[in-house]
N, C-alpha and C positions, 0 to 999 in steps of 0.2 A: 681268116674271116672272123672266127670266134674271138680271136685276140682283139681285133678292131672293134667288134661290138662291145666287148668288155670295157675297152678304153673309152669308147663314146659314152657308155652308161655312167662311168665314174665322173666324166667331165660334166654331164648333165646334172648329176647329184650335187657336185660342188657348186654349180651355178645356182641351183635352187637354194642352197644354204646361204650362199653369198647374197642373194636377192631378198632373203627373208628380213622383214623390218625388225630393228632392235626393240627390245622390251622397254616400255616407258617406266624406268626405275624411279623417275622423279614423282610420278603419280602415286606409285606404291608407297614411296617414302612419306609423301604428304598424308596418304590415308592412314598409314601406321602412326604418324605423328598426331593427327587429329584423334584417332582412336585412343592413343595413350593419354592425351590431354583430358578427354572425357572421363577416362577411367580414374584419374587421380583428383578430379575437381569435385569436392563434396557439395551437396545442395546447401544453399544458405539457410541459416536458422535464426529466428528472432529470439534473443535472450531476454529473460525477465530482469527487472531491476533487482538489486540485492534485497531491498526491503520487501518487494512482492514475493520473491523466492523464499525468504525467511518466514514470512507470514504463512505461506502455504505448506512449508516443510516441517516446521517445528511441531512436535507432538503435544497433545493435551490442550492446545489452544483452540478456542472457537472464534471464528472470524465473524465479526459483526458488520464491518464495512471494509472493503478492499478496493473501492473505486468503481464497482459495477452496479449495485442496486441498493435500495433501502428496504429490502424485504424483512429485515430484522427489527424494523422500527415502525412506530406509529407517529404521526405528526400531530402535535398539540399546539394550538395557537394559529395566528394568521400569516406568519411569514412563509415565503416560498423557499423550500430547501431544494437546491439544484445540484446535480452531479456535473462537475466540470473536470475533465481529464481524470485524475485519480483521487479527487477530493470532493466533499460535499460542502456547500456554502449557503449562507443566508445573510441578508443585510436589511437595514432599515430600522425604523423606530418601532419595532415590534417586540413583544415578549412571546417567544415561541420555543418549542422543544422537539428534539428527536428523542422519542421514548422507546426503550427496548420492549419488545413483546415478552421477553423472558424476565423472570424474577431471579435475583441473585442474593446469596447470603454471604458466604466467605469466598473471596476471589482476588485475583490480581488482574487489574485492568490497565491496558496500555492504549494511548491514543495520541496522535500528533495533532497540534492545533496551530492556527495562524490567525491572530487578531489584528485588525487594522488599528490605527491610532485612535484612542478613546473608546474602544469597544468594551462593552460590559457583557461578559459571558460566564460560563461555568459548567462544571460536570456535577450532576446530582446523583447520589447513590442511596440505596436502601429507602426509596421513597414509599410513603404509606399508600399513596394512590397514584395510578398511572395517568389520571386525568387532571389532578391538581398538584402541580410540581412547585414546591417552594422550600425555603430553607428551614421552615419550622416543621415540615412534614417529612424531612429526610436530612441528609448532609450534603451541603454544597461546597465543593472544592473550587475555589473561585478563579476566574480569569478576568482581572481588571487591574491593569498596571497602575492607573492613577485613580485613587479614591480619596479625595481630600476630606470628604465628610467623615468617612470611616476607614482610616488607613489600616486599621486592624483587620479589615476585610479585603485587602488587596490580593493580587495574584499569589497563589500558593497557600492561602488561608483556608481553614474550614470555617465557613461563615458563621458568625455569632458564637463560635466555640474556641477556636485557636487562631491567633494571628500568625502571619508568615514569619518563620525564623530568620529569613533573609529576603532582601528586596531583589527580585529577579525581573528584569525587563524582557518582555516577550513580544512586543508589538512589531508588526511588519516583518516577521520571520517565522519559520517553522520551528516548533518546539515539541518536546515529548513529555507528556504527563504519564506518570505511573502511580496508580492508586492501589494500595493493598488494604483490604478489609478482612480481618480475621478475628472472629470473636468480637470483643469490644474495642479492639485496637484498629485504628485507621492511620495509615502512613501515606503521605503524599510526597512525590518527588517530581521536580521539573528539571529536565536535562541532567539527571543523575544527582541532583542536589535535594536533600530532604528539606521540605519547607514546613511540614506539619506532621506531628506524631502525637496522637492523643488516645486516651481511653474514654470511649463514649458508649453508652448503653441504651439510649432512648429508641433507636431504630435498629432492627435486626435483619430485615430482608426487604427486598422490593426491586422494582425496575430501576434502570439507569437512564438518565436523561442528559442530553447535550443541549445547552441553552444559547439562544440569542436574546439579549435584553438591550438591544441598541448597538449600532455600529455595523461591523462586517466581520464575520467569523467563518473560518474554514476548519474542517476536521478531515483526517484521513487515517488509514491503517489502524482501525479500531479493532482490538481483539481482547479476549478475556479467557482466563484460565481458572477453573475452580480450585479451591484449596481444601 
């Protein structure tokens, strides 16, 4: 009798094991796969442009304009200066200026500029007055590719002081101006080419101004480093 009960118990146990549903391995594998994919997928990041990154990372440079606001400037004149994408622009038959709130003596200035055809513009340094910007009250490094009346004052010149050493055409494209003022020496470069190099002692310090004097001008990536 005991042997029969033992045999019956074993048979019932085997039946229960046989009837137990198989484990859903496919679900487990899918979960492991999804978990693995999530673990190795990094969150997307927005990279800065090379120019913006260099502007913000290089030491000793003060950023005057990097596409965000005009808090470093006062506007003189009637033109509207508007920020579009990463640049500031003005257009029309106006004489108007973006004038820095700070005064600068010895410095290295870098700025990118884009003039439309026929534009008259320029960058003024060491201005005597922040309210009256002109070539006699400071030094104007010119942006004017075509100046038939005064070719000595074309793009790259220091107006009324030094003609451009070479004729560089800058209209309808982005260019880089680098202006170095140290002591009495002023050196201007466009796209890496020196266009003016002079010893001038009439003006020693003052604000910097970016001009519209007719046409359409854009500026971007403006920065300065004291010397």
